[in-house]
N, C-alpha and C positions, 0 to 999 in steps of 0.2 A: 807205308811201304817197307817191307823187310829189307834190311841190309844183308849181304852175304859175303862170303870169302873174298878177299882182296884180289886173288888171281886164280884160284883153283875152283872151278865151277862144274867139273864133270862128275857129279854125284852118281848118275846112273851108270857111268862106265866103271866107277869104283865098285858099285853094287854088283854089276855083272861079274867082275873079277872075283868078288867075295864068294860068289856061287850060291847054289841052293842048299838047303838042309842045315844051315847054321841058324842059331836062335836070333830072334829079332833084335836082341840087345847088341849083338855083334854088328848088325846093320847100323844101329844108332852110333856105336863106337866108330864105325868107318866114316861117319859124317863129321865127327867132332874135330879132327885136325883142321878142317876148312871153316869151322864155326868159331873155334877158340879165338881167332884174331879179332872177333867182334866184341870180346869181353873187355871190361875196363882193366882187369888184371889178367893178362894172357898166361895160361898155364904152360909149363915146360913139358912137352910130350914125354920125354924120357923119364922125368921125375914122376909123372902120373903113372906111367907104365910100371916103374919099379914098385910104387906103392900098391897098385892094383895086384900085381903078381905076388907081392909079399903077404897080402891079406889072407890068402888061402881060400877065399870065397869063390864059389862057382860062378856067380854073376860077375864078380870082378874079373875073373879070368876070361869070361866071354867078352866083356867090354874091352879088355886089354887086347884080345885077339883082333877085334875090329879096328882098333886104333893102329896096332902094329901092321895089320894088313894094308891099311891105307898108306902108311909111311913107306912100306916096301914097294907098293904099287906106284907111288909118286916117283921113287927113285928109278924104277924100271921105265916108266913113261918118259920122264924128262931127259933120260940119257939115251933114249932110243933114236937111232938115225932116221927112222921114218917120221917120228914126231918132230924132230928138228927140221926135216925137209918140209913138212906141212907148215911149220911156223914160218919158214922163209917164204913160202908161197902166199900165206895169209898176210904177211907183212907187206908184200908188194901190192896186194890189192887194197889194203887199208890206207896206205899212204896217199892214195888218190882221193880218199873221202874225208880223212881226218887231218885237216891242215895244222891244227894246233897240238897234234899228238907228239908227246915228248919221248915216249918209250915204245916204239913200234914193236919191239920184241915181246914186251909184256902184253900188249894188245893182241898180237898174233897168238900168243900162248893161250889167252883167255878164249879167243874165238875158236881155235882148234879143239879145245876141250869142250866147248859148247856144241860143236858140230859132231863130236863123237857121241854125245848124248842124243843129239838130234837123229843120228844114224840109227841108234838103238830104238828110238821112238818110232821111226819109220817102219822098222821091222815088227814092232809090237806096240800099237797105240795104247794098250792097257798098262804099259810098263810104269807110267807115272803113278797111276792109282796104286799099283802093287808096291811101288817103292814107298809111298807115304803110309801105306798100311803098316809098315814096320814101326812107325812112330806113335805108338799108343800113349795115352796120358800116363799110365803106370810105367811104361818103359822109359819115357823121357825123364820122369821123376827119379827112377832108379838110377839112370845114367848120371844125373846131376848129383845124387847122394854119394855115388861111388867115386866120381871123378875128382872130388875135392873135399878137403876137410874144413874149408872156410865157408861159413854160411853165406857170406856176401857173394862169393864166387858161384856157389851152387844156385843162388837165387838169380844171379845175372845170366848164368847158362840156361836156367829154366825159361827165362824170358826169351832168349835167343831161339831156343828149340821150339818154343810155342809159336813164335812168329814164323820161323822157318817152315813149320808144319802147316800152319793155317794159310800162309801166303800161297803155297803150292806153285812157286814161281817157275819150277821146271816145266809146267804145262805151257809156259810161254814159248818154249823151244820148239813147239809144234809148228810154228810159222816162222818164216825168215824175218818178217817184220818184228816178231817178238824177240828173236835172237839179236837183231840189230839194236833194238831199244835197250835190251838188257846189257848188251856190250857197251853202249855209250854211257849208260848210267853207271856201270861198274867202273869204267875208266875215269869218269868225272869224279866219282866218289873217292878213288884212290889218288886223285890229284895229277894224273898224267895226261888229261885232256881238258882243253879250255871250254868255255861256254859258248863258243861261236855256233851259229845255226848250222845244222847238218842235214843234208838231204837223205832222210832215213829210207825213202823209197829206193833211191839209187844204191845205198849201202845194202839194203835187204836183197836187192837183185844180185849184187856181187856175192853176198853171203850164200845165196842159192847156187850161184855158179861154182863157188868153192866147194859147197857140199857135193855137187855132182862130180867135181874133179876128184874129190877124196873118197868117194863111195867105194870104189873097187878094192881099195887096200885096207879098209877099216876092219874087216873080219880077221885078216891076217895079222894086223897090228895088235888087236886085242888078244888073239890066240898066243902070239909070241910074248906079249907082256905077261899074260897069265902063266905061261911056262916059266918065265924068268922070276916072277913073284913066288911061285911054288918052290922053285929051287932055292931062292933066297931065304924063304921061311924055314925050309928044311935045314939049310946051313946054320941058321940062327937058333935052331932047336925049338921053333914055334909050331905047335900042332893045333889043328882046329879044335874048338870046344866040343 
């Protein structure tokens, strides 16, 4: 079973914000900030970005753009009043299912991000396949070689990227049961949820109800975040590759 990011799991939402027309390596770069926490030695994103930009290589600039885009998108998402309101609603629902939950805010954060990806899958069921198509063997290896000068770190990242691509866990978001199971596993993995038995069917039903509750505002949220990210990148002098 592949492990994945401790709390940020909206890979498809980030990819949607990245937009079409950018090289596949940028899409790989946009996934790295959520995969780095799985490494034995976690890279410092700003250090990686400085080295990539200083190299002068086109591939390095492309990878750096994906990483930076993700970081700016995270800032826009997590400070958005709609995202915060969704977290509050999700936390209220989760408290009734997860008795041993120690950090309902983190759990709500994870669930809201999963449901954003689920909303995108509902609109385009082929989106998961299209997303994983960006992660070719050569592209993953190139990302590893560029993102670190340490052989051990490169090999560790290669293993994480391979498992991430092969597992295709985003396909589980297509069902509410899949989301509920992934949510519970994530929260247990990061140590904020105990091992007590959970009624996954009841949790999945509430996940479905929350998805319906949040559906109407998802397009507006993503459009507003996209505009904020674009403005933030322009202010930072970061241009698409």
